C-alpha positions in Angstrom: 125.0 25.9 -67.1 126.4 22.4 -66.7 124.8 19.1 -67.7 124.1 18.3 -64.1 122.3 21.7 -63.5 120.1 21.0 -66.5 119.2 17.6 -65.1 118.3 19.1 -61.7 116.1 21.8 -63.4 114.4 19.2 -65.6 113.8 16.9 -62.6 112.4 19.8 -60.5 110.0 20.8 -63.2 108.8 17.3 -63.8 108.2 16.8 -60.0 106.4 20.2 -59.9 104.1 19.1 -62.8 103.5 15.8 -61.1 102.6 17.4 -57.8 100.2 19.8 -59.6 98.5 16.9 -61.5 98.1 14.9 -58.3 96.6 17.9 -56.5 94.2 18.5 -59.4 93.2 14.8 -59.3 92.5 14.9 -55.6 90.4 18.0 -56.0 88.4 16.4 -58.8 87.8 13.3 -56.6 86.7 15.4 -53.7 84.3 17.4 -55.9 82.9 14.3 -57.5 81.8 12.9 -54.2 
């Protein structure tokens, strides 16, 4: 495990969490209408 690999994994996880939060936000907006 190199430093670069850890950075890539951390970046991937953060992007995944961001995508999930955006999707949840869109779903909440659709349900609120």
